[in-house]
N, C-alpha and C positions, 0 to 999 in steps of 0.2 A: 361509385366506390362503396364497398360494404362497410357496415358500421364498425366491425371489428378491426378492419384495416385502417379506417379513419382514426379510431381510438388508439391503435398502436402508434400511429404517426404522432398523435397528440402527446402521448407519454414520452416518446423519444425527444420531441421538441422541448418539452418542459424540463427533462433531465439535462439536455444539452445547454439550455439557456438559463435555467434556474426559475424562470417565470415566462409566461406568455399571455397576451391579452385575447379576449374573445374576438375582437376585430381582426387581429393578426391571423387567428385561426380561420376565420371566415374567408379572408383573402387567400390564404395558402391552400385551403382545402376546397374552396368553391362551395361552401355549405352555408345554410341559413343560420341566423343567430339562434333560433329555437333548437336547431339540430346540434349546434356546438354546445349550447347550455345543457342539453340532455346528455351529451357525451361526457361533459365535465361532471355532471351529477353522478353518472354511473362510475366513472373512474375514481371520483372522490369516495364513493361507497366501497370501492375495492381497495382503497388506501394506496392507489398508484400515484396520486397527486393530491394537492389540497386546493379545493375550489375557493376562490376569493372574489371579492367584488370586481367585476370587469375582466375576469380571466382565471388563471390558476398558477400555483407555484409548486415547486418540487416538494415531495413529502419527506423533508428532512427529519421530521418527528418519527418516521419509521425506524431510524437508526437507533441502536441501543447506545446509551452514553456510558463510557468507561471512565470512571473517576480516578482510579488508583492502579498503580502498577503492582504486579506480583513479583516475588523473588524468583531468581533463577531456579532454585530448588523446587518451588511450587509449580513452575511452568515446564520443567524439563520433561516430565512424564505425561504431558497433555498432548494429544494428537501426534504422538511420536512417529507412527507409520507414515502419516502424511508429510510431516516435516522432513523425515528421512528421504522420501522420494523427491521432494522439492530440493533438498540439499544436494542430492546426487546429480540432478539435472543442472543445478547452478554450477556445481564443480566442473561439469563437462564443458562449460563456456570459457574456462580459464586457459589461456595459451601461454607458451613459455616466455613471451616478451611482455606480458601484461604487468602493469603496476596496479595491484588490486586493493581496493578498500573494502574491509569487512566490518560491518556494524555489530554492536553488541546484541545479544538476544539468543533465544533457544532455537529459532529457525536457522539463524546464521551459524549457530554452533554445529548443527547438522551439516552445514556446508563445510565448515572447517574440518570436521571429522571425515568428510568425503573427498577432500582435496587429494589429488594424486600428482598434480603438476607442481613439481618442486623447483622448476627453473624460474618460475614467476617470482615477483617481489610482492610482499604482502604488508599492508598497514592496517592495524585494527585498534579500536579503542576499548577492546575487551581483553581483560587479563586472561581468562580461561581460554579464549580463542588463540591468543598469542602462545600459550603453553602447548596447545594442540599442534599449531603450525611448527613451532620449534622442535617438537618431538619428531616431526616428519623430515626435519632438515631444511625447512623453508627459510629463506631470508625474510626476516620479520621485523617490523618497526612498531613501536608503541609511542603515542604522543605523551606530552606532559599532562598534568592536570590532577584533579581530585578524584579519588575512587568513590563511586556511588555504591554503597554496600548492597543495596537491594538487587541491582542488576550487574554488579561487578564491572561497571563501565567507567571509563575515564571521561570526565566532563569538566566544564568550566572554561574560563577565558584562556588559560594556558593550553588547553586542548584545542580550542579554536585557533589560537595563534600558531600551533603546530601544523595546522592544515592550510593556512593561508597561501603558502608558496608552493604547494604540491598540486600535481595534476595527474589524476588517476585515469588509466585507460578503461577501467572496469570497476564497478562497485555493487555491493549487495547490502540491503538494509532490511531490518525487521520493522514491524509496525504494530500498534495496538488496535488500530481501526482503519478501515477503508470505506470511504464514502465518495460518491461522484461529486457531491457538493462541497464537502469539507476536505476532501483529499486524503492524504496519509496523516494520521494523528497519533500522538503519544501523550501520556498524562503529565510529564514533567518538563518544564521550560528548558532547563540546562541541557537535558538530553536531546530535546527537539532542536536546539541551536546547533549542536554538534552534527546531527543528522542533516540539517538544512545546509550548513556550510560544506560538509563533505560531499553532498550531492551536487552542489554548484561546481565543485572542482573535479567532477567525474564525467567522462565522455559517454560511456554506456552504463545505464542505471537500471538495476533490478530490485524490486521489493519482493521478499520471500514471505508468503502468507498462506496459511491453510484457510479453508473455506469459512471457519468461524470468525475470521476478522472482517468479513464483508458486512456492510450495513451496520458497522459500529463506528462511533465517533468518540474520540478522547478529547482532552482539554486543549491541546496545542497542535496546530497544523504545521508540519515541517516540509510538505511539498504538495503541489496540486496533483490531482488524479492522473493527469496526462504526462507528468514529469518522469515517469519510470514505467518499465514493463513489469507486470506482476507475474510471478511464477507461483501457481497454486495447485493443490491437488485436484480440486474441481470447484466450479462455481456453485453457489447455492441456487436452488430451483427458483425460477421466476426472478423478479427484481429488475434493477436497472443495469445490470452488468452483462447481460447476455449478448449485447451487440457491441461491447467494448473491444476495440482492436488492439489494445495493449495488454491483454490478459492471455497467458499461456497456461493451459491445463496440462499437468504432467501425469495425472493419475496417481495412484498409490499402490504399493504392493506390500504384502505382509512378510 
């Protein structure tokens, strides 16, 4: 086995498991301890993993930490072309019999703007999304709850209670960060809880995220990386996402 091939396998194993021991790698790859140690040294220098005593762990420190959310106004004009392409693809997935959950956010706003299926039923915790859907003549529901001014989203216990007895056939969420280790994350706990509960109550789950969201980690995880299919304009070069089977690249158009 070539060194590069062996190292690629090591990186994949570390990202899948979170950590791996030198002894495990020796057994799996049929390589000597000195060979594995040398591979780990090289991969650590390349920031593809973190070498620790007796093995290696995933390089979570590579991810950028996102501490605060931005307002809708601040995010609306960021990566617009990519978000529009993602929104159009997401809208094409909606059928006439779907009961659709749409999360708050600017990526999902592009979805709401692209919706052409007016026979489906929609439920959203975003006031501006509801206005867009109503303007199209869509049957639209809003939950109860408190309006979060920064994101214009409904959050809190009343919002969660509104979701408990509902079962969506299809759902779309935004995210502040995507990491294989931390999953899908957002800065604020009350909004994370609404995302988490709505996901649990949805059959087909999609996260809409342009490439800037990858390798970012925010403060609260609302779902694991494997819990949803990601619609993105394109993956960032390199990194741990190239072999992910739950990522769909839609491209972007001006």
